[in-house]
C-alpha positions as a Python dict, from the first residue, in 0.01 Angstrom:
ca = {
    (1, 'M'): (0, 0, 0),
    (2, 'I'): (310, 246, 78),
    (3, 'Q'): (459, 144, -236),
    (4, 'V'): (120, 260, -420),
    (5, 'L'): (92, 588, -232),
    (6, 'S'): (457, 668, -298),
    (7, 'S'): (440, 617, -676),
    (8, 'A'): (80, 732, -732),
    (9, 'W'): (25, 1013, -477),
    (10, 'A'): (-3, 1292, -724),
    (11, 'L'): (-263, 1132, -902),
    (12, 'L'): (-445, 1039, -582),
    (13, 'L'): (-422, 1406, -469),
    (14, 'G'): (-545, 1548, -770),
    (15, 'M'): (-832, 1314, -796),
    (16, 'G'): (-919, 1366, -403),
    (17, 'L'): (-940, 1781, -509),
    (18, 'L'): (-1160, 1701, -807),
    (19, 'M'): (-1413, 1499, -576),
    (20, 'V'): (-1396, 1759, -318),
    (21, 'G'): (-1501, 2002, -595),
    (22, 'N'): (-1776, 1765, -716),
    (23, 'G'): (-1895, 1693, -383),
    (24, 'L'): (-1945, 2068, -301),
    (25, 'Q'): (-2119, 2158, -626),
    (26, 'G'): (-2351, 1884, -568),
    (27, 'T'): (-2456, 1970, -219),
    (28, 'I'): (-2429, 2367, -275),
    (29, 'L'): (-2684, 2343, -554),
    (30, 'G'): (-2950, 2201, -396),
    (31, 'V'): (-2911, 2461, -105),
    (32, 'R'): (-2919, 2730, -376),
    (33, 'G'): (-3204, 2586, -570),
    (34, 'E'): (-3419, 2640, -261),
    (35, 'I'): (-3296, 3001, -224),
    (36, 'E'): (-3380, 3081, -565),
    (37, 'G'): (-3716, 2912, -541),
    (38, 'F'): (-3679, 2627, -765),
    (39, 'S'): (-3950, 2365, -725),
    (40, 'T'): (-3866, 1994, -620),
    (41, 'L'): (-3925, 1879, -971),
    (42, 'E'): (-3697, 2125, -1123),
    (43, 'M'): (-3423, 2037, -879),
    (44, 'S'): (-3486, 1663, -959),
    (45, 'F'): (-3437, 1730, -1328),
    (46, 'V'): (-3117, 1932, -1257),
    (47, 'M'): (-2975, 1650, -1042),
    (48, 'S'): (-3076, 1371, -1284),
    (49, 'A'): (-2893, 1564, -1577),
    (50, 'Y'): (-2553, 1469, -1391),
    (51, 'F'): (-2619, 1113, -1426),
    (52, 'L'): (-2744, 1144, -1792),
    (53, 'G'): (-2397, 1319, -1887),
    (54, 'F'): (-2204, 1070, -1690),
    (55, 'L'): (-2349, 776, -1884),
    (56, 'G'): (-2290, 941, -2200),
    (57, 'G'): (-1913, 1032, -2101),
    (58, 'S'): (-1850, 681, -1996),
    (59, 'R'): (-1942, 568, -2348),
    (60, 'L'): (-1774, 853, -2530),
    (61, 'A'): (-1455, 917, -2341),
    (62, 'P'): (-1246, 626, -2458),
    (63, 'E'): (-1320, 726, -2793),
    (64, 'M'): (-1198, 1065, -2719),
    (65, 'I'): (-871, 945, -2583),
    (66, 'R'): (-810, 750, -2863),
    (67, 'R'): (-831, 1047, -3082),
    (68, 'V'): (-622, 1299, -2899),
    (69, 'G'): (-480, 1119, -2610),
    (70, 'H'): (-508, 1130, -2214),
    (71, 'V'): (-360, 1452, -2141),
    (72, 'R'): (-555, 1675, -2370),
    (73, 'V'): (-875, 1511, -2278),
    (74, 'F'): (-803, 1520, -1929),
    (75, 'A'): (-694, 1904, -1936),
    (76, 'A'): (-999, 1995, -2170),
    (77, 'L'): (-1300, 1835, -1960),
    (78, 'A'): (-1139, 1927, -1640),
    (79, 'S'): (-1150, 2302, -1774),
    (80, 'F'): (-1502, 2262, -1871),
    (81, 'I'): (-1593, 2152, -1517),
    (82, 'S'): (-1418, 2444, -1376),
    (83, 'A'): (-1600, 2679, -1582),
    (84, 'V'): (-1959, 2555, -1537),
    (85, 'M'): (-1918, 2568, -1146),
    (86, 'I'): (-1863, 2952, -1189),
    (87, 'L'): (-2162, 2982, -1435),
    (88, 'Y'): (-2397, 2848, -1183),
    (89, 'P'): (-2449, 3153, -965),
    (90, 'M'): (-2430, 3364, -1268),
    (91, 'M'): (-2707, 3210, -1449),
    (92, 'T'): (-2962, 3105, -1194),
    (93, 'N'): (-3214, 2913, -1422),
    (94, 'P'): (-3330, 2571, -1406),
    (95, 'V'): (-3272, 2522, -1787),
    (96, 'V'): (-2899, 2661, -1757),
    (97, 'W'): (-2841, 2425, -1457),
    (98, 'I'): (-2974, 2121, -1635),
    (99, 'L'): (-2748, 2172, -1935),
    (100, 'G'): (-2460, 2255, -1688),
    (101, 'R'): (-2522, 1961, -1500),
    (102, 'V'): (-2522, 1738, -1820),
    (103, 'V'): (-2179, 1900, -1915),
    (104, 'I'): (-2032, 1833, -1574),
    (105, 'G'): (-2123, 1473, -1559),
    (106, 'F'): (-1987, 1400, -1906),
    (107, 'C'): (-1667, 1582, -1813),
    (108, 'F'): (-1646, 1412, -1472),
    (109, 'S'): (-1698, 1048, -1636),
    (110, 'G'): (-1417, 1131, -1873),
    (111, 'V'): (-1191, 1251, -1616),
    (112, 'Y'): (-1252, 935, -1421),
    (113, 'V'): (-1189, 735, -1726),
    (114, 'T'): (-857, 898, -1787),
    (115, 'A'): (-740, 920, -1431),
    (116, 'E'): (-826, 534, -1399),
    (117, 'S'): (-665, 434, -1701),
    (118, 'W'): (-335, 620, -1583),
    (119, 'L'): (-373, 457, -1250),
    (120, 'N'): (-417, 112, -1401),
    (121, 'N'): (-106, 163, -1631),
    (122, 'A'): (127, 257, -1345),
    (123, 'A'): (22, -41, -1114),
    (124, 'S'): (149, -373, -1129),
    (125, 'N'): (-31, -717, -1108),
    (126, 'E'): (86, -731, -750),
    (127, 'N'): (-68, -403, -629),
    (128, 'R'): (-340, -332, -859),
    (129, 'G'): (-603, -429, -619),
    (130, 'Q'): (-436, -202, -363),
    (131, 'A'): (-413, 81, -586),
    (132, 'L'): (-803, 59, -682),
    (133, 'S'): (-880, 38, -310),
    (134, 'L'): (-665, 365, -240),
    (135, 'Y'): (-799, 542, -542),
    (136, 'M'): (-1195, 452, -402),
    (137, 'I'): (-1090, 584, -21),
    (138, 'F'): (-952, 921, -189),
    (139, 'Q'): (-1275, 950, -383),
    (140, 'M'): (-1471, 924, -76),
    (141, 'T'): (-1282, 1123, 153),
    (142, 'G'): (-1304, 1409, -116),
    (143, 'I'): (-1672, 1404, -109),
    (144, 'I'): (-1680, 1378, 273),
    (145, 'S'): (-1449, 1669, 309),
    (146, 'A'): (-1636, 1891, 66),
    (147, 'Q'): (-1915, 1903, 300),
    (148, 'A'): (-1719, 2091, 547),
    (149, 'L'): (-1643, 2346, 288),
    (150, 'V'): (-1990, 2413, 223),
    (151, 'L'): (-1973, 2630, 553),
    (152, 'L'): (-1706, 2863, 439),
    (153, 'G'): (-1964, 3095, 211),
    (154, 'D'): (-2308, 3207, 176),
    (155, 'P'): (-2472, 2987, -41),
    (156, 'A'): (-2669, 3264, -179),
    (157, 'G'): (-2330, 3428, -322),
    (158, 'Y'): (-2056, 3330, -535),
    (159, 'E'): (-1785, 3218, -288),
    (160, 'T'): (-1877, 2851, -229),
    (161, 'F'): (-1898, 2812, -622),
    (162, 'V'): (-1584, 2977, -676),
    (163, 'I'): (-1418, 2754, -411),
    (164, 'A'): (-1526, 2464, -576),
    (165, 'S'): (-1392, 2586, -928),
    (166, 'I'): (-1052, 2668, -772),
    (167, 'L'): (-1042, 2314, -651),
    (168, 'V'): (-1094, 2164, -982),
    (169, 'S'): (-857, 2385, -1141),
    (170, 'V'): (-588, 2325, -871),
    (171, 'S'): (-638, 1954, -909),
    (172, 'F'): (-486, 1961, -1265),
    (173, 'A'): (-125, 2053, -1138),
    (174, 'P'): (-22, 1747, -956),
    (175, 'I'): (-174, 1517, -1219),
    (176, 'L'): (-54, 1673, -1532),
    (177, 'L'): (288, 1762, -1420),
    (178, 'S'): (340, 1405, -1274),
    (179, 'I'): (195, 1177, -1511),
    (180, 'S'): (324, 1085, -1883),
    (181, 'P'): (92, 985, -2160),
    (182, 'T'): (-4, 637, -2161),
    (183, 'P'): (-76, 436, -2451),
    (184, 'A'): (-421, 414, -2607),
    (185, 'F'): (-659, 153, -2480),
    (186, 'D'): (-922, -48, -2579),
    (187, 'T'): (-1246, -118, -2376),
    (188, 'T'): (-1424, -428, -2409),
    (189, 'K'): (-1746, -446, -2577),
    (190, 'P'): (-2026, -478, -2322),
    (191, 'M'): (-2233, -813, -2305),
    (192, 'T'): (-2590, -777, -2442),
    (193, 'L'): (-2843, -701, -2184),
    (194, 'R'): (-3013, -1024, -2282),
    (195, 'E'): (-2708, -1251, -2202),
    (196, 'L'): (-2652, -1039, -1889),
    (197, 'M'): (-2973, -1113, -1756),
    (198, 'G'): (-2976, -1467, -1835),
    (199, 'K'): (-2636, -1494, -1633),
    (200, 'S'): (-2729, -1292, -1314),
    (201, 'P'): (-3089, -1173, -1301),
    (202, 'L'): (-3018, -1038, -956),
    (203, 'G'): (-2698, -867, -1073),
    (204, 'C'): (-2909, -679, -1319),
    (205, 'V'): (-3193, -581, -1133),
    (206, 'G'): (-3008, -486, -828),
    (207, 'M'): (-2771, -270, -1018),
    (208, 'F'): (-3083, -95, -1178),
    (209, 'L'): (-3251, -45, -832),
    (210, 'L'): (-2915, 59, -647),
    (211, 'G'): (-2854, 326, -958),
    (212, 'G'): (-3190, 507, -813),
    (213, 'V'): (-3076, 442, -455),
    (214, 'F'): (-2710, 630, -515),
    (215, 'S'): (-2820, 879, -753),
    (216, 'A'): (-3092, 996, -488),
    (217, 'Q'): (-2828, 993, -214),
    (218, 'F'): (-2576, 1208, -428),
    (219, 'G'): (-2822, 1420, -613),
    (220, 'M'): (-3097, 1474, -372),
    (221, 'A'): (-3009, 1448, -7),
    (222, 'S'): (-2893, 1840, -2),
    (223, 'V'): (-3251, 1913, -169),
    (224, 'Y'): (-3407, 1706, 111),
    (225, 'G'): (-3212, 1905, 364),
    (226, 'A'): (-3321, 2241, 223),
    (227, 'R'): (-3658, 2134, 185),
    (228, 'A'): (-3680, 2003, 536),
    (229, 'G'): (-3571, 2357, 685),
    (230, 'F'): (-3223, 2225, 818),
    (231, 'S'): (-2927, 2459, 852),
    (232, 'L'): (-2639, 2482, 632),
    (233, 'A'): (-2432, 2299, 889),
    (234, 'E'): (-2676, 2029, 947),
    (235, 'I'): (-2724, 1980, 567),
    (236, 'S'): (-2360, 1944, 528),
    (237, 'T'): (-2336, 1702, 820),
    (238, 'F'): (-2644, 1494, 689),
    (239, 'V'): (-2475, 1455, 326),
    (240, 'A'): (-2131, 1354, 465),
    (241, 'A'): (-2318, 1103, 702),
    (242, 'F'): (-2405, 876, 375),
    (243, 'Y'): (-2034, 875, 283),
    (244, 'V'): (-1896, 808, 611),
    (245, 'G'): (-2096, 502, 641),
    (246, 'A'): (-1984, 383, 297),
    (247, 'V'): (-1602, 433, 386),
    (248, 'V'): (-1668, 256, 731),
    (249, 'L'): (-1860, -44, 640),
    (250, 'Q'): (-1726, -122, 263),
    (251, 'Y'): (-1441, -358, 409),
    (252, 'P'): (-1668, -529, 689),
    (253, 'L'): (-1903, -627, 420),
    (254, 'G'): (-1632, -733, 199),
    (255, 'W'): (-1528, -974, 469),
    (256, 'F'): (-1857, -1135, 499),
    (257, 'S'): (-1901, -1157, 131),
    (258, 'D'): (-1622, -1414, 66),
    (259, 'R'): (-1754, -1625, 365),
    (260, 'M'): (-2139, -1671, 273),
    (261, 'D'): (-2403, -1701, 5),
    (262, 'R'): (-2388, -1367, -166),
    (263, 'R'): (-2761, -1373, -201),
    (264, 'V'): (-2817, -1377, 165),
    (265, 'L'): (-2587, -1086, 242),
    (266, 'I'): (-2726, -885, -50),
    (267, 'M'): (-3093, -962, 100),
    (268, 'M'): (-2963, -870, 444),
    (269, 'V'): (-2800, -523, 360),
    (270, 'A'): (-3076, -441, 132),
    (271, 'V'): (-3325, -511, 435),
    (272, 'T'): (-3084, -310, 681),
    (273, 'G'): (-3073, -5, 437),
    (274, 'A'): (-3434, -12, 379),
    (275, 'C'): (-3486, -5, 789),
    (276, 'G'): (-3261, 280, 811),
    (277, 'A'): (-3458, 491, 550),
    (278, 'I'): (-3775, 397, 708),
    (279, 'A'): (-3628, 525, 1053),
    (280, 'G'): (-3530, 847, 854),
    (281, 'M'): (-3877, 875, 712),
    (282, 'L'): (-4055, 827, 1069),
    (283, 'F'): (-3817, 1005, 1296),
    (284, 'G'): (-3668, 1249, 1076),
    (285, 'L'): (-3740, 1550, 1301),
    (286, 'A'): (-3488, 1454, 1533),
    (287, 'F'): (-3156, 1510, 1379),
    (288, 'P'): (-2935, 1263, 1565),
    (289, 'I'): (-3166, 962, 1434),
    (290, 'L'): (-3130, 1126, 1076),
    (291, 'L'): (-2778, 1126, 1101),
    (292, 'V'): (-2786, 759, 1197),
    (293, 'S'): (-3023, 669, 912),
    (294, 'A'): (-2810, 833, 675),
    (295, 'F'): (-2484, 644, 785),
    (296, 'V'): (-2684, 304, 767),
    (297, 'I'): (-2834, 416, 437),
    (298, 'G'): (-2485, 480, 270),
    (299, 'G'): (-2317, 215, 432),
    (300, 'M'): (-2539, -51, 314),
    (301, 'S'): (-2605, 85, -35),
    (302, 'N'): (-2255, 164, -139),
    (303, 'P'): (-2095, -171, -77),
    (304, 'L'): (-2410, -329, -251),
    (305, 'Y'): (-2247, -212, -580),
    (306, 'S'): (-1935, -441, -521),
    (307, 'L'): (-2139, -724, -383),
    (308, 'L'): (-2349, -720, -686),
    (309, 'L'): (-2070, -703, -922),
    (310, 'A'): (-1901, -1001, -734),
    (311, 'H'): (-2226, -1196, -737),
    (312, 'T'): (-2244, -1150, -1113),
    (313, 'N'): (-1896, -1286, -1174),
    (314, 'D'): (-1982, -1591, -967),
    (315, 'F'): (-2200, -1707, -1280),
    (316, 'L'): (-1948, -1583, -1529),
    (317, 'E'): (-1626, -1728, -1705),
    (318, 'H'): (-1312, -1523, -1649),
    (319, 'E'): (-1333, -1427, -2006),
    (320, 'D'): (-1672, -1255, -1993),
    (321, 'M'): (-1613, -1070, -1659),
    (322, 'A'): (-1490, -759, -1841),
    (323, 'A'): (-1795, -765, -2100),
    (324, 'A'): (-2038, -803, -1825),
    (325, 'S'): (-1913, -501, -1632),
    (326, 'G'): (-1999, -276, -1934),
    (327, 'G'): (-2357, -419, -1932),
    (328, 'L'): (-2397, -346, -1553),
    (329, 'L'): (-2261, -22, -1556),
    (330, 'F'): (-2478, 52, -1819),
    (331, 'I'): (-2814, -63, -1613),
    (332, 'N'): (-2696, 111, -1326),
    (333, 'G'): (-2659, 462, -1529),
    (334, 'L'): (-3007, 424, -1623),
    (335, 'G'): (-3134, 363, -1277),
    (336, 'A'): (-2943, 653, -1208),
    (337, 'I'): (-3111, 885, -1427),
    (338, 'A'): (-3425, 787, -1323),
    (339, 'G'): (-3369, 806, -936),
    (340, 'P'): (-3375, 1200, -883),
    (341, 'L'): (-3674, 1226, -1127),
    (342, 'I'): (-3895, 994, -915),
    (343, 'T'): (-3738, 1142, -597),
    (344, 'G'): (-3835, 1471, -701),
    (345, 'W'): (-4193, 1384, -760),
    (346, 'L'): (-4244, 1196, -433),
    (347, 'M'): (-4102, 1495, -240),
    (348, 'G'): (-4348, 1734, -410),
    (349, 'D'): (-4596, 1914, -166),
    (350, 'R'): (-4904, 1737, -334),
    (351, 'V'): (-4750, 1391, -273),
    (352, 'F'): (-4542, 1289, 26),
    (353, 'G'): (-4316, 1605, 74),
    (354, 'P'): (-3954, 1593, 206),
    (355, 'Q'): (-4009, 1253, 343),
    (356, 'G'): (-4062, 1121, -7),
    (357, 'F'): (-3673, 1111, -43),
    (358, 'F'): (-3665, 823, 252),
    (359, 'L'): (-3967, 673, 110),
    (360, 'F'): (-3800, 604, -253),
    (361, 'I'): (-3485, 478, -108),
    (362, 'A'): (-3669, 232, 120),
    (363, 'A'): (-3892, 110, -160),
    (364, 'L'): (-3605, 46, -375),
    (365, 'L'): (-3391, -163, -120),
    (366, 'A'): (-3697, -348, 6),
    (367, 'T'): (-3765, -444, -371),
    (368, 'M'): (-3405, -575, -397),
    (369, 'A'): (-3420, -770, -67),
    (370, 'V'): (-3748, -936, -182),
    (371, 'Y'): (-3627, -1015, -522),
    (372, 'A'): (-3295, -1149, -388),
    (373, 'M'): (-3503, -1371, -162),
    (374, 'Y'): (-3701, -1476, -498),
    (375, 'R'): (-3363, -1556, -673),
    (376, 'M'): (-3258, -1791, -383),
    (377, 'T'): (-3557, -2034, -450),
    (378, 'Q'): (-3464, -2009, -830),
    (379, 'R'): (-3138, -2180, -817),
    (380, 'A'): (-2885, -2354, -582),
    (381, 'A'): (-2631, -2129, -424),
    (382, 'I'): (-2251, -2150, -555),
    (383, 'P'): (-2031, -2321, -250),
    (384, 'V'): (-1855, -2059, -63),
    (385, 'D'): (-1503, -2212, -161),
    (386, 'E'): (-1617, -2172, -541),
    (387, 'T'): (-1686, -1808, -554),
    (388, 'G'): (-1438, -1538, -602),
    (389, 'T'): (-1304, -1243, -405),
    (390, 'M'): (-1515, -917, -383),
    (391, 'S'): (-1332, -625, -513),
    (392, 'H'): (-1399, -284, -360),
    (393, 'V'): (-1549, -25, -575),
    (394, 'Y'): (-1805, 250, -546),
    (395, 'P'): (-2089, 377, -764),
    (396, 'T'): (-1890, 667, -886),
    (397, 'A'): (-1641, 411, -1054),
    (398, 'S'): (-1590, 456, -1445),
    (399, 'P'): (-1563, 151, -1678),
    (400, 'V'): (-1200, 159, -1649),
    (401, 'A'): (-1217, 108, -1254),
    (402, 'I'): (-1472, -156, -1294),
    (403, 'E'): (-1263, -323, -1559),
    (404, 'V'): (-978, -310, -1322),
    (405, 'A'): (-1175, -456, -1038),
    (406, 'Q'): (-1256, -728, -1278),
    (407, 'E'): (-904, -800, -1368),
    (408, 'V'): (-809, -802, -984),
    (409, 'A'): (-1072, -1060, -937),
    (410, 'I'): (-987, -1277, -1209),
    (411, 'E'): (-603, -1271, -1089),
    (412, 'A'): (-713, -1360, -728),
    (413, 'A'): (-939, -1655, -861),
    (414, 'E'): (-640, -1779, -1060),
    (415, 'A'): (-411, -1747, -782),
    (416, 'E'): (-626, -1944, -562),
    (417, 'A'): (-684, -2214, -825),
    (418, 'E'): (-319, -2270, -875),
    (419, 'T'): (-249, -2269, -488),
    (420, 'Q'): (-536, -2559, -459),
    (421, 'H'): (-397, -2741, -738),
    (422, 'I'): (-34, -2734, -578),
    (423, 'A'): (-183, -2860, -248),
}
């Protein structure tokens, strides 16, 4: 781990700063939208637009890199991110914000693809898994740190948006000054959705539902806090609690994942997350309970991404894993686009109000748990000693990070098989 940190610290630092900027703009937009009088439905379109752009970027970024190279793509996309963050407070119009979020989502997706391909190129077979884990930790730490910066400026002014833009601009330096261009890479053609559904129905359905859960957290948590009348400090703490839970509980759940039927664990994790959401819906007026609810939801839902990926791998041949990852990412992206839109409708004054935020998350996680129980009746579990190791990735990952996670899983499975053969 120390070796990875020493060789890739500039890339990790730069990506951490980028995630601070991303987390900051996501939270402050929800607060500023309330100040500007945007409706919940308008804000749901604003937040959904990010995931539309992100899905598009994950498809187009590899071709852009092949044409003009990693450095140019990274610099151009990061510059657009910085510029759009400045435009938000200048043009407080829902349509402008929606277009800006599409651009930012597209650009962040491309930046992730570029950075993760650099990281993969710099890592060796021996430390690739550690490099991926460190990268994910820096991403989540950046989002959590961003919530403290929300308090540095008046959300009705320019200061916070300028801070986010500066952080993104500063993040270029450590990356571009320390990284040399890497060879062009080829991404694997995704497996068809029909084939993927046949291999792992729970993986497909779970990824779609999880896309809605994650996008609701990432996009609508600050909107919920603003609609519920929380102070700026309370909103930032509330949003941070989701990602603190993700970091704290990812590895313990990974430990259980490698030692039991993953369908049972997926069911248990989804039920626990749904209960956390129900607690937030029923006792949302008590802020300490609200923080516990956010911690539980984040701590359960984010590791589900890795769990569902590992579960799907259990039913695939090694040569199919990379192709399946592209399909799963696409399915997750579709759910992420729909998540804020449905959440915004449920949070409307004529429907459930702010508590619709928790109702939506509880409904999706409960549906996942029920479907996992149903799948357990359809085919026998794979023996635990025949399942692969779970690689730790978060829903913020690009196709490159997912394919790296698949490579790590394949290498671990091959190493284990070789050890058993020798024994």
